[in-house]
C-alpha positions as CSV (number, residue, x, y, z in Angstrom):
1,M,24.9,58.0,33.3
2,D,23.4,60.0,36.2
3,R,22.5,56.9,38.0
4,R,26.0,55.5,37.7
5,I,27.5,58.7,39.0
6,G,25.0,58.7,41.8
7,A,26.1,55.2,42.8
8,L,29.7,56.3,42.9
9,D,28.9,59.3,45.1
10,L,26.9,57.0,47.4
11,L,29.7,54.4,47.5
12,R,32.2,57.1,48.4
13,G,30.0,58.4,51.2
14,V,29.6,54.9,52.6
15,A,33.4,54.3,52.3
16,I,34.2,57.6,54.2
17,A,31.7,56.7,57.0
18,G,33.1,53.2,57.1
19,T,36.7,54.4,57.3
20,L,35.7,56.4,60.4
21,G,34.2,53.2,61.7
22,T,37.7,51.8,61.8
23,N,39.5,55.0,62.9
24,I,37.0,55.7,65.8
25,W,38.5,52.8,67.8
26,I,41.9,54.5,67.7
27,F,40.5,57.9,68.6
28,T,38.5,56.5,71.5
29,D,41.3,54.4,73.0
30,P,43.0,56.2,76.0
31,G,46.3,54.7,74.7
32,G,45.8,56.5,71.4
33,P,47.5,55.2,68.2
34,G,50.1,53.3,70.2
35,A,47.4,51.0,71.4
36,L,47.1,49.7,67.8
37,L,50.5,47.9,68.4
38,G,48.5,45.4,70.4
39,F,46.3,44.7,67.3
40,G,43.2,44.6,69.6
41,A,44.6,41.9,71.9
42,D,42.6,43.2,74.9
43,A,39.4,43.6,73.0
44,G,36.4,41.6,74.2
45,G,34.0,39.7,72.1
46,V,31.6,42.6,71.5
47,E,34.4,45.0,70.6
48,T,36.0,42.4,68.3
49,F,32.7,42.0,66.5
50,L,32.1,45.8,66.2
51,R,35.6,46.2,64.8
52,F,34.9,43.4,62.3
53,L,32.1,45.4,60.8
54,S,34.4,48.0,59.5
55,N,38.1,47.0,59.7
56,G,39.7,46.9,56.2
57,K,36.5,46.7,54.3
58,F,35.9,50.3,53.7
59,L,39.6,51.0,53.2
60,G,39.3,48.4,50.4
61,L,36.2,50.0,49.0
62,L,37.7,53.5,49.1
63,T,40.8,52.1,47.3
64,L,38.7,50.5,44.6
65,L,36.8,53.8,44.1
66,F,40.1,55.7,43.8
67,G,40.9,53.4,40.9
68,V,37.6,54.1,39.3
69,G,38.3,57.8,39.7
70,L,41.7,57.4,38.0
71,E,40.0,55.6,35.1
72,L,37.6,58.5,34.7
73,Q,40.4,61.0,34.8
74,Y,42.2,58.9,32.1
75,R,39.1,58.8,29.9
76,S,38.6,62.6,30.3
77,A,42.2,63.2,29.2
78,V,41.9,61.0,26.2
79,R,38.7,62.7,25.1
80,R,40.3,66.1,25.4
81,G,43.4,65.0,23.6
82,L,45.6,65.8,26.6
83,T,48.9,64.1,27.3
84,W,48.7,61.4,29.9
85,P,49.6,61.2,32.8
86,G,50.5,64.9,32.3
87,R,48.5,67.1,34.7
88,Y,47.4,64.0,36.7
89,L,50.8,63.9,38.3
90,W,50.2,67.4,39.7
91,R,46.9,66.1,41.1
92,A,48.7,63.3,42.8
93,T,51.3,65.7,44.2
94,L,48.6,67.9,45.7
95,L,47.1,64.8,47.2
96,L,50.4,63.8,48.7
97,A,50.8,67.3,50.2
98,E,47.3,67.1,51.6
99,G,48.1,63.7,53.1
100,I,51.3,65.0,54.8
101,L,49.5,67.9,56.3
102,H,46.7,65.6,57.5
103,Y,49.2,63.2,59.0
104,V,51.2,65.8,60.8
105,L,48.3,68.0,62.1
106,I,45.4,65.6,62.6
107,F,45.8,61.9,62.4
108,E,48.6,59.3,62.4
109,F,47.0,56.7,60.1
110,D,46.3,58.9,57.1
111,V,45.6,57.0,53.8
112,L,45.9,59.9,51.4
113,M,49.7,59.7,51.2
114,G,49.5,56.0,50.2
115,Y,46.8,56.8,47.6
116,A,49.0,59.6,46.2
117,I,52.0,57.4,45.8
118,T,50.0,54.6,44.4
119,S,48.3,56.9,41.9
120,M,51.6,58.1,40.6
121,I,52.5,54.5,39.8
122,V,49.2,53.4,38.4
123,A,48.9,56.5,36.2
124,Y,51.6,55.0,34.0
125,L,49.8,51.7,33.9
126,I,46.1,52.7,33.3
127,G,46.4,52.9,29.5
128,R,48.7,49.9,29.0
129,S,47.8,46.5,27.6
130,E,45.8,44.0,29.6
131,R,48.9,41.8,29.7
132,V,51.0,44.6,31.3
133,V,48.3,45.5,33.8
134,T,47.8,41.9,34.8
135,A,51.5,41.4,35.3
136,W,51.7,44.4,37.6
137,M,48.6,43.2,39.6
138,V,50.2,39.8,40.0
139,A,53.5,41.2,41.1
140,A,52.0,43.7,43.6
141,G,49.6,41.0,44.9
142,T,52.5,38.6,45.3
143,L,54.5,41.2,47.2
144,L,51.6,41.9,49.5
145,L,51.0,38.2,50.2
146,A,54.7,37.7,51.0
147,M,54.8,40.7,53.4
148,V,51.5,39.7,55.1
149,G,52.7,36.1,55.4
150,L,56.0,37.0,56.9
151,L,54.6,39.5,59.4
152,T,51.8,37.0,60.4
153,A,54.4,34.3,61.0
154,L,56.3,36.8,63.2
155,L,53.2,37.8,65.2
156,M,52.5,34.1,65.8
157,T,55.8,33.8,67.6
158,M,55.2,36.8,69.8
159,P,53.5,36.5,73.2
160,A,49.8,37.5,73.2
161,G,49.1,41.1,74.2
162,G,52.6,42.3,73.4
163,G,51.4,45.8,72.5
164,T,51.1,47.8,75.7
165,A,51.0,51.5,75.1
166,A,51.4,54.6,77.2
167,A,48.6,57.2,77.3
168,H,48.4,59.4,74.3
169,P,49.9,62.9,74.7
170,S,47.1,65.3,75.7
171,G,48.5,68.4,74.0
172,W,48.0,69.0,70.3
173,L,51.6,70.2,69.9
174,E,52.8,67.1,71.7
175,Q,50.9,64.9,69.3
176,V,52.4,66.7,66.3
177,E,55.8,66.1,67.8
178,L,55.0,62.4,68.4
179,R,53.9,62.0,64.8
180,L,57.1,63.6,63.5
181,R,59.4,61.6,65.8
182,Y,57.8,58.3,65.1
183,A,56.9,58.8,61.5
184,A,58.7,55.6,60.4
185,I,56.4,53.6,62.7
186,F,53.2,55.4,62.0
187,R,53.8,55.4,58.3
188,A,54.8,51.8,58.1
189,E,51.3,50.9,56.8
190,L,52.3,52.5,53.5
191,L,54.3,49.3,52.8
192,F,51.0,47.5,52.7
193,I,48.7,50.2,51.3
194,V,50.8,50.8,48.1
195,P,50.9,47.2,46.8
196,L,47.3,46.7,47.9
197,G,46.5,50.0,46.2
198,I,48.1,49.0,42.9
199,V,46.0,45.8,42.8
200,L,42.7,47.5,43.8
201,F,43.3,50.7,41.7
202,L,43.8,48.6,38.6
203,L,40.9,46.2,39.5
204,G,38.6,49.2,40.1
205,A,39.5,50.5,36.6
206,R,38.9,47.1,35.1
207,L,35.5,46.7,36.8
208,M,34.6,50.2,35.5
209,R,35.4,49.1,32.0
210,A,33.5,45.8,32.5
211,G,30.3,47.8,33.2
212,V,30.0,47.0,36.9
213,F,28.1,50.3,37.5
214,E,25.8,49.8,34.6
215,E,22.8,47.5,33.9
216,R,24.9,45.3,31.6
217,G,27.1,44.4,34.6
218,A,24.4,42.5,36.5
219,R,26.1,39.1,36.1
220,L,29.4,40.5,37.2
221,R,27.9,42.1,40.2
222,G,26.2,38.8,41.1
223,R,29.6,37.0,41.1
224,L,31.2,39.7,43.2
225,I,28.4,39.6,45.7
226,A,28.7,35.8,45.9
227,A,32.5,36.0,46.4
228,G,32.6,39.1,48.6
229,I,29.5,38.7,50.8
230,G,28.8,34.9,50.5
231,A,32.4,33.7,51.0
232,G,34.3,36.8,52.2
233,V,32.1,37.8,55.2
234,P,32.3,34.3,56.9
235,L,36.0,34.2,56.3
236,N,36.5,37.7,57.5
237,L,34.5,36.9,60.7
238,L,36.8,33.9,61.2
239,T,40.0,35.9,60.9
240,S,38.6,38.7,63.1
241,F,38.2,36.3,66.0
242,A,41.3,34.2,65.2
243,G,43.5,36.5,67.4
244,P,45.9,39.4,67.0
245,A,48.4,37.4,65.0
246,W,45.8,37.3,62.1
247,F,45.3,41.1,62.1
248,M,47.2,41.6,58.8
249,V,45.5,38.7,57.0
250,D,42.1,40.1,58.2
251,R,42.8,43.7,57.2
252,Y,44.8,43.4,54.0
253,L,43.8,40.1,52.4
254,V,40.3,39.1,53.5
255,A,38.6,42.4,54.0
256,P,39.3,43.7,50.4
257,L,37.4,40.6,49.2
258,V,34.4,41.8,51.2
259,S,34.9,45.3,49.7
260,L,34.2,43.9,46.2
261,G,31.0,42.4,47.5
262,L,29.9,45.7,49.1
263,L,30.7,47.6,45.9
264,A,28.5,45.3,43.8
265,L,25.7,45.0,46.4
266,I,25.3,48.8,46.9
267,T,25.5,49.4,43.2
268,S,22.8,46.8,42.5
269,I,20.5,48.3,45.1
270,V,21.0,51.8,43.6
271,L,20.3,50.5,40.0
272,R,17.1,48.8,41.2
273,M,15.7,51.9,43.0
274,R,13.0,53.7,41.1
275,S,11.8,56.0,43.9
276,A,13.4,59.3,44.9
277,P,16.4,59.0,47.3
278,G,15.5,59.0,51.0
279,V,17.2,61.0,53.7
280,L,19.8,58.4,54.5
281,R,20.8,57.9,50.8
282,R,21.0,61.7,50.2
283,G,23.1,62.1,53.3
284,F,25.7,59.5,52.3
285,T,25.6,60.8,48.7
286,N,26.4,64.3,49.8
287,V,29.2,63.1,52.0
288,G,30.5,61.3,48.9
289,R,30.4,64.4,46.8
290,M,32.7,66.1,49.3
291,A,34.6,63.0,50.4
292,L,38.0,64.7,50.9
293,S,36.6,67.4,53.2
294,C,34.5,64.9,55.2
295,Y,37.4,62.5,55.6
296,V,39.7,65.2,56.9
297,F,37.2,67.1,59.1
298,Q,35.6,64.0,60.6
299,N,39.0,62.9,61.9
300,L,39.5,66.5,63.2
301,V,36.1,66.3,65.0
302,A,36.9,62.8,66.4
303,G,40.2,64.2,67.7
304,A,38.5,67.2,69.3
305,L,36.0,64.9,71.0
306,C,38.4,62.3,72.2
307,Y,41.8,63.7,72.8
308,G,43.0,65.7,75.8
309,W,43.3,69.0,73.8
310,G,39.6,68.7,73.2
311,L,36.9,67.2,75.4
312,G,39.0,64.2,76.3
313,L,36.1,61.7,76.1
314,A,38.5,58.8,75.4
315,T,39.6,58.9,79.0
316,R,36.4,60.1,80.6
317,L,34.2,57.5,79.0
318,D,36.7,54.6,79.0
319,G,34.4,52.8,81.5
320,L,31.6,52.7,78.9
321,R,33.8,51.1,76.2
322,P,32.9,49.6,73.8
323,W,29.3,50.8,73.9
324,W,29.9,54.5,73.6
325,V,32.2,54.1,70.6
326,P,29.5,53.3,67.9
327,V,27.4,56.0,69.4
328,A,30.3,58.5,68.8
329,W,30.7,57.2,65.3
330,A,27.0,57.5,64.5
331,G,26.9,61.1,65.9
332,I,29.8,62.2,63.8
333,C,28.3,60.6,60.7
334,V,25.0,62.3,61.2
335,L,26.8,65.6,61.8
336,F,28.7,65.4,58.5
337,M,25.7,64.2,56.5
338,T,23.9,67.3,57.8
339,L,26.8,69.7,57.2
340,S,27.6,68.4,53.7
341,S,23.9,68.7,52.7
342,L,23.8,72.3,53.9
343,W,27.1,73.2,52.3
344,L,26.1,71.7,48.9
345,R,23.0,73.9,48.8
346,R,25.4,76.8,48.1
347,F,28.5,75.3,46.6
348,D,29.1,72.5,44.1
349,R,32.2,71.2,46.0
350,G,33.4,70.8,49.5
351,P,35.7,73.4,51.1
352,I,38.9,71.4,50.8
353,E,37.8,70.3,47.2
354,L,37.4,74.0,46.3
355,A,40.9,74.9,47.6
356,W,42.3,71.8,46.0
357,Q,40.8,72.6,42.7
358,W,42.2,76.2,42.8
359,A,45.7,74.8,43.6
360,Y,45.4,72.2,40.8
361,Q,44.4,74.9,38.2
362,A,46.9,77.5,39.4
363,P,49.9,76.5,37.2
364,W,47.8,76.5,34.1
365,R,46.2,79.8,34.9
366,R,49.6,81.3,35.1
367,T,50.6,79.7,31.8
368,R,47.4,81.0,30.1
369,A,48.0,84.4,31.5
370,G,51.6,84.4,30.3
371,S,50.5,83.2,26.9
372,G,48.0,86.0,26.7
373,Q,50.6,88.6,27.5
374,V,53.0,87.3,24.9
375,E,50.2,87.4,22.3
376,Q,49.4,91.0,23.2
377,V,53.1,92.0,22.8
378,S,53.2,90.2,19.5
379,E,50.1,92.0,18.3
380,A,51.6,95.3,19.4
381,G,54.8,94.6,17.5
382,R,52.9,94.0,14.3
């Protein structure tokens, strides 16, 4: 059991670092988030390959792990005899609030809002029959395929490099205003994240039940590695270099296949390890233990390094692009591996996780306190 949980923490840490590996290209672009409208049309061969290493794969991995987490929450509720989804909906609501704050104050392309909405839907499906779950996965997958197909066809009719962007506002308040003004554009990715999330949440729960994180899941992991790494990586490489029109196919259809292979490969490596974890594994595991804090704060640090209200490195080092970008990514990752390791020496959760846990328990603390007062009044009346 400890080894399985260790694999989950390690996977979360890898997913968080990999997500930054995608976002760092937005932070370091002088055009800011608006540059994404070009879908990397102006990226050279080296930058395209570097983007290929992370784009979509770790979003998919993180989404699968959210599904695993939801399955664990469901099992815990069943063991304790609690009503489901019950309190879980409050957890999802808090996650939605966290995502909104993260979007407005820090980063345009937040994923927490999408996960919160998805978890509210999947919470009502997690305990249903295999037939119902399969039907929902097929329906959500079909919707995703249709949307990606239509948008890809539209992008193919557009002239190459159609996404020119003005410089990103340098002031923090200006950036907040921009996010509020263009929320419909920046949050349009939710249309893809929610159906993709339904599929991957439910798939993550199924893989958990099938023993993918246990010794008995060796054959299943082998199949996932063959499909995700053996077939998915070459296909992903092809779509990455196929041009901007294939961006949606690359990110939302092919990359999640690679995510399955990564999940199985990393889990297999962890299960085979018999020696004590090394520095790198401990670092990723600690990041995974406080994944929410690291996700939010690493985006804050990236913004402080790259945007005009901070050091403004996106503009200053534009001439060194793309070479300085992976260096910035690695530096931020090392920073948070170090900080998370130091933090967890004194606390069992990250700072945001602690605040989030307090907020999650607050309604029931009041309920218990109120019940205690009623009981005291009743005893006095007797």
